[in-house]
The first five atom37 places (N, CA, C, CB, O) and aatype in JSON, in Angstrom:
{
  "aatype": [12, 7, 9, 13, 3, 7, 9, 1, 3, 0, 13, 5, 15, 7, 7, 2, 10, 11, 6, 11, 17, 11, 19, 14, 7, 0, 6, 11, 3, 10, 11, 18, 10, 13, 6, 14, 15, 15, 7, 16, 8, 10, 9, 18, 11, 8, 15, 13, 0, 4, 0, 9, 4, 12, 13, 15, 11, 11, 1, 9, 6, 15, 10, 12, 6],
  "atom_mask": [
    [1, 1, 1, 1, 1],
    [1, 1, 1, 0, 1],
    [1, 1, 1, 1, 1],
    [1, 1, 1, 1, 1],
    [1, 1, 1, 1, 1],
    [1, 1, 1, 0, 1],
    [1, 1, 1, 1, 1],
    [1, 1, 1, 1, 1],
    [1, 1, 1, 1, 1],
    [1, 1, 1, 1, 1],
    [1, 1, 1, 1, 1],
    [1, 1, 1, 1, 1],
    [1, 1, 1, 1, 1],
    [1, 1, 1, 0, 1],
    [1, 1, 1, 0, 1],
    [1, 1, 1, 1, 1],
    [1, 1, 1, 1, 1],
    [1, 1, 1, 1, 1],
    [1, 1, 1, 1, 1],
    [1, 1, 1, 1, 1],
    [1, 1, 1, 1, 1],
    [1, 1, 1, 1, 1],
    [1, 1, 1, 1, 1],
    [1, 1, 1, 1, 1],
    [1, 1, 1, 0, 1],
    [1, 1, 1, 1, 1],
    [1, 1, 1, 1, 1],
    [1, 1, 1, 1, 1],
    [1, 1, 1, 1, 1],
    [1, 1, 1, 1, 1],
    [1, 1, 1, 1, 1],
    [1, 1, 1, 1, 1],
    [1, 1, 1, 1, 1],
    [1, 1, 1, 1, 1],
    [1, 1, 1, 1, 1],
    [1, 1, 1, 1, 1],
    [1, 1, 1, 1, 1],
    [1, 1, 1, 1, 1],
    [1, 1, 1, 0, 1],
    [1, 1, 1, 1, 1],
    [1, 1, 1, 1, 1],
    [1, 1, 1, 1, 1],
    [1, 1, 1, 1, 1],
    [1, 1, 1, 1, 1],
    [1, 1, 1, 1, 1],
    [1, 1, 1, 1, 1],
    [1, 1, 1, 1, 1],
    [1, 1, 1, 1, 1],
    [1, 1, 1, 1, 1],
    [1, 1, 1, 1, 1],
    [1, 1, 1, 1, 1],
    [1, 1, 1, 1, 1],
    [1, 1, 1, 1, 1],
    [1, 1, 1, 1, 1],
    [1, 1, 1, 1, 1],
    [1, 1, 1, 1, 1],
    [1, 1, 1, 1, 1],
    [1, 1, 1, 1, 1],
    [1, 1, 1, 1, 1],
    [1, 1, 1, 1, 1],
    [1, 1, 1, 1, 1],
    [1, 1, 1, 1, 1],
    [1, 1, 1, 1, 1],
    [1, 1, 1, 1, 1],
    [1, 1, 1, 1, 1]
  ],
  "atom_positions": [
    [[0.85, -1.18, 0.0], [0.0, 0.0, 0.0], [0.89, 1.24, 0.0], [-0.97, 0.0, 1.23], [1.78, 1.37, 0.84]],
    [[0.65, 2.12, -0.93], [1.43, 3.35, -1.03], [0.9, 4.42, -0.09], [0.0, 0.0, 0.0], [-0.19, 4.31, 0.46]],
    [[1.7, 5.44, 0.08], [1.34, 6.51, 1.01], [0.08, 7.27, 0.57], [2.49, 7.48, 1.14], [-0.63, 7.81, 1.42]],
    [[-0.2, 7.31, -0.72], [-1.34, 8.08, -1.22], [-2.58, 7.22, -1.47], [-0.96, 8.78, -2.49], [-3.61, 7.74, -1.91]],
    [[-2.51, 5.92, -1.2], [-3.65, 5.04, -1.44], [-4.87, 5.43, -0.61], [-3.27, 3.6, -1.14], [-5.99, 5.39, -1.11]],
    [[-4.66, 5.82, 0.65], [-5.77, 6.22, 1.5], [-6.48, 7.45, 0.97], [0.0, 0.0, 0.0], [-7.71, 7.54, 1.01]],
    [[-5.72, 8.4, 0.46], [-6.3, 9.61, -0.12], [-7.08, 9.27, -1.38], [-5.2, 10.66, -0.44], [-8.21, 9.72, -1.56]],
    [[-6.48, 8.46, -2.24], [-7.15, 8.07, -3.48], [-8.45, 7.33, -3.19], [-6.22, 7.19, -4.34], [-9.47, 7.6, -3.82]],
    [[-8.42, 6.38, -2.24], [-9.61, 5.61, -1.9], [-10.72, 6.5, -1.37], [-9.27, 4.53, -0.88], [-11.89, 6.3, -1.7]],
    [[-10.36, 7.47, -0.55], [-11.37, 8.37, 0.02], [-12.01, 9.23, -1.06], [-10.74, 9.26, 1.09], [-13.22, 9.44, -1.04]],
    [[-11.22, 9.72, -2.0], [-11.78, 10.53, -3.07], [-12.63, 9.68, -4.02], [-10.67, 11.24, -3.85], [-13.65, 10.15, -4.52]],
    [[-12.21, 8.44, -4.27], [-12.97, 7.58, -5.17], [-14.28, 7.13, -4.55], [-12.15, 6.38, -5.56], [-15.22, 6.81, -5.27]],
    [[-14.36, 7.09, -3.22], [-15.59, 6.67, -2.56], [-16.7, 7.7, -2.73], [-15.35, 6.41, -1.07], [-17.86, 7.42, -2.43]],
    [[-16.35, 8.88, -3.2], [-17.35, 9.91, -3.43], [-17.86, 10.55, -2.16], [0.0, 0.0, 0.0], [-18.93, 11.15, -2.15]],
    [[-17.11, 10.44, -1.1], [-17.51, 11.07, 0.15], [-18.61, 10.32, 0.87], [0.0, 0.0, 0.0], [-19.4, 10.93, 1.59]],
    [[-18.67, 9.0, 0.69], [-19.69, 8.21, 1.37], [-19.27, 7.93, 2.81], [-19.94, 6.89, 0.62], [-18.08, 7.76, 3.11]],
    [[-20.25, 7.89, 3.7], [-20.01, 7.52, 5.08], [-20.5, 6.1, 5.3], [-20.69, 8.51, 6.05], [-21.52, 5.7, 4.74]],
    [[-19.78, 5.34, 6.12], [-20.22, 3.99, 6.43], [-21.51, 4.04, 7.24], [-19.13, 3.22, 7.18], [-21.87, 5.08, 7.77]],
    [[-22.18, 2.89, 7.34], [-23.47, 2.82, 8.02], [-23.39, 3.23, 9.48], [-24.01, 1.42, 7.92], [-24.38, 3.72, 10.03]],
    [[-22.25, 3.05, 10.12], [-22.13, 3.35, 11.55], [-22.16, 4.85, 11.84], [-20.86, 2.76, 12.1], [-22.4, 5.25, 12.97]],
    [[-21.92, 5.66, 10.83], [-21.95, 7.11, 11.02], [-23.37, 7.6, 10.85], [-21.0, 7.83, 10.03], [-24.06, 7.23, 9.89]],
    [[-23.81, 8.43, 11.76], [-25.15, 9.01, 11.68], [-25.0, 10.53, 11.63], [-26.04, 8.57, 12.89], [-24.32, 11.11, 12.47]],
    [[-25.61, 11.15, 10.65], [-25.56, 12.6, 10.51], [-26.85, 13.17, 11.1], [-25.38, 13.03, 9.01], [-27.94, 12.83, 10.64]],
    [[-26.74, 14.02, 12.12], [-27.96, 14.6, 12.7], [-28.73, 15.39, 11.66], [-27.61, 15.5, 13.9], [-28.16, 16.2, 10.93]],
    [[-30.03, 15.14, 11.59], [-30.84, 15.8, 10.58], [-31.61, 17.01, 11.08], [0.0, 0.0, 0.0], [-32.08, 17.83, 10.3]],
    [[-31.74, 17.11, 12.41], [-32.53, 18.21, 12.97], [-31.96, 18.59, 14.33], [-34.03, 17.82, 13.08], [-31.14, 17.88, 14.9]],
    [[-32.42, 19.71, 14.84], [-31.95, 20.19, 16.14], [-32.28, 19.19, 17.25], [-32.58, 21.55, 16.47], [-31.5, 19.03, 18.18]],
    [[-33.42, 18.52, 17.15], [-33.8, 17.54, 18.18], [-32.81, 16.37, 18.22], [-35.23, 17.01, 17.92], [-32.58, 15.8, 19.28]],
    [[-32.22, 16.02, 17.06], [-31.22, 14.96, 17.03], [-29.97, 15.37, 17.81], [-30.85, 14.62, 15.58], [-29.38, 14.56, 18.53]],
    [[-29.58, 16.63, 17.67], [-28.42, 17.13, 18.41], [-28.71, 17.19, 19.91], [-28.01, 18.51, 17.89], [-27.86, 16.84, 20.72]],
    [[-29.9, 17.64, 20.26], [-30.26, 17.72, 21.68], [-30.24, 16.34, 22.32], [-31.64, 18.35, 21.85], [-29.84, 16.19, 23.47]],
    [[-30.69, 15.33, 21.57], [-30.69, 13.96, 22.07], [-29.27, 13.49, 22.42], [-31.31, 13.02, 21.03], [-29.07, 12.79, 23.42]],
    [[-28.29, 13.88, 21.61], [-26.9, 13.46, 21.85], [-26.38, 13.92, 23.21], [-26.01, 14.0, 20.76], [-25.53, 13.26, 23.81]],
    [[-26.88, 15.04, 23.68], [-26.38, 15.61, 24.92], [-27.22, 15.25, 26.15], [-26.32, 17.1, 24.8], [-26.92, 15.71, 27.25]],
    [[-28.24, 14.44, 25.97], [-29.02, 13.98, 27.11], [-28.23, 12.91, 27.86], [-30.41, 13.43, 26.66], [-27.61, 12.05, 27.22]],
    [[-28.24, 12.94, 29.2], [-27.46, 11.96, 29.97], [-27.86, 10.51, 29.69], [-27.62, 12.24, 31.45], [-27.03, 9.61, 29.8]],
    [[-29.1, 10.27, 29.34], [-29.58, 8.9, 29.12], [-29.35, 8.39, 27.7], [-31.05, 8.83, 29.44], [-29.72, 7.26, 27.4]],
    [[-28.74, 9.19, 26.82], [-28.6, 8.79, 25.41], [-27.4, 7.88, 25.15], [-28.49, 10.02, 24.54], [-27.27, 7.35, 24.05]],
    [[-26.54, 7.7, 26.12], [-25.39, 6.82, 25.94], [-24.15, 7.59, 25.51], [0.0, 0.0, 0.0], [-24.06, 8.81, 25.68]],
    [[-23.19, 6.85, 24.96], [-21.91, 7.43, 24.54], [-21.93, 7.67, 23.04], [-20.73, 6.5, 24.94], [-22.33, 6.8, 22.26]],
    [[-21.49, 8.86, 22.63], [-21.47, 9.22, 21.22], [-20.14, 9.9, 20.9], [-22.66, 10.15, 20.87], [-19.5, 10.5, 21.77]],
    [[-19.74, 9.8, 19.66], [-18.57, 10.51, 19.15], [-19.05, 11.53, 18.14], [-17.52, 9.53, 18.52], [-19.69, 11.17, 17.15]],
    [[-18.75, 12.78, 18.38], [-19.08, 13.84, 17.42], [-17.79, 14.15, 16.67], [-19.68, 15.13, 18.14], [-16.81, 14.58, 17.27]],
    [[-17.82, 13.94, 15.37], [-16.61, 14.07, 14.56], [-16.91, 15.0, 13.39], [-16.12, 12.69, 14.05], [-17.75, 14.7, 12.54]],
    [[-16.23, 16.12, 13.34], [-16.36, 17.07, 12.23], [-15.38, 16.64, 11.16], [-16.11, 18.56, 12.69], [-14.17, 16.67, 11.38]],
    [[-15.89, 16.26, 10.01], [-15.07, 15.68, 8.95], [-15.17, 16.51, 7.68], [-15.49, 14.24, 8.68], [-16.23, 17.04, 7.34]],
    [[-14.06, 16.61, 6.99], [-14.03, 17.27, 5.69], [-13.51, 16.28, 4.66], [-13.14, 18.56, 5.72], [-12.43, 15.72, 4.83]],
    [[-14.27, 16.05, 3.59], [-13.83, 15.13, 2.55], [-12.69, 15.7, 1.73], [-15.0, 14.78, 1.65], [-12.06, 14.96, 0.97]],
    [[-12.41, 16.98, 1.85], [-11.33, 17.6, 1.09], [-10.02, 17.66, 1.86], [-11.74, 19.0, 0.68], [-9.01, 18.1, 1.31]],
    [[-10.01, 17.21, 3.11], [-8.82, 17.31, 3.96], [-8.2, 15.92, 4.16], [-9.17, 17.94, 5.33], [-8.87, 15.01, 4.65]],
    [[-6.94, 15.77, 3.78], [-6.26, 14.48, 3.89], [-6.13, 14.03, 5.35], [-4.88, 14.56, 3.26], [-6.27, 12.84, 5.63]],
    [[-5.88, 14.94, 6.26], [-5.76, 14.58, 7.67], [-7.09, 14.04, 8.18], [-5.31, 15.81, 8.52], [-7.12, 13.04, 8.91]],
    [[-8.19, 14.68, 7.8], [-9.52, 14.19, 8.19], [-9.78, 12.8, 7.62], [-10.62, 15.17, 7.72], [-10.34, 11.94, 8.3]],
    [[-9.39, 12.59, 6.38], [-9.62, 11.28, 5.76], [-8.86, 10.18, 6.49], [-9.2, 11.32, 4.29], [-9.43, 9.12, 6.76]],
    [[-7.59, 10.43, 6.81], [-6.8, 9.41, 7.5], [-7.31, 9.16, 8.91], [-5.33, 9.84, 7.54], [-7.36, 8.02, 9.35]],
    [[-7.7, 10.21, 9.61], [-8.2, 10.01, 10.97], [-9.57, 9.33, 10.95], [-8.29, 11.36, 11.71], [-9.86, 8.51, 11.82]],
    [[-10.4, 9.64, 9.96], [-11.7, 8.97, 9.84], [-11.5, 7.49, 9.56], [-12.54, 9.62, 8.73], [-12.21, 6.66, 10.14]],
    [[-10.57, 7.14, 8.69], [-10.29, 5.73, 8.39], [-9.79, 5.02, 9.65], [-9.24, 5.61, 7.25], [-10.14, 3.87, 9.89]],
    [[-8.98, 5.7, 10.46], [-8.47, 5.1, 11.69], [-9.61, 4.87, 12.69], [-7.36, 6.0, 12.32], [-9.66, 3.83, 13.35]],
    [[-10.5, 5.84, 12.81], [-11.65, 5.7, 13.71], [-12.52, 4.54, 13.25], [-12.48, 7.01, 13.77], [-12.98, 3.74, 14.07]],
    [[-12.75, 4.44, 11.94], [-13.58, 3.35, 11.4], [-12.93, 2.0, 11.67], [-13.81, 3.54, 9.9], [-13.64, 1.03, 11.96]],
    [[-11.62, 1.91, 11.59], [-10.97, 0.64, 11.87], [-11.1, 0.27, 13.35], [-9.5, 0.7, 11.47], [-11.19, -0.91, 13.69]],
    [[-11.11, 1.26, 14.22], [-11.3, 1.01, 15.65], [-12.75, 0.63, 15.97], [-10.9, 2.23, 16.46], [-13.0, -0.1, 16.92]],
    [[-13.69, 1.14, 15.17], [-15.1, 0.83, 15.37], [-15.4, -0.64, 15.05], [-15.97, 1.74, 14.5], [-16.33, -1.23, 15.61]],
    [[-14.61, -1.22, 14.17], [-14.85, -2.62, 13.76], [-14.23, -3.55, 14.72], [-14.31, -2.9, 12.37], [-14.32, -4.76, 14.55]]
  ]
}
């Protein structure tokens, strides 16, 4: 695997998120995340145009599996 393979793969995926990622659709979804009874959540601000974001997102996804 070359150093740029991760970048190429991320751009070729078209900016798709895996099923485990949930994008809040409304303000009530965000409020739910901060309720004590909602469990543990990871809020991750990601940019498909940033190589650092792509590599860190891939690392988080590998840890999720």
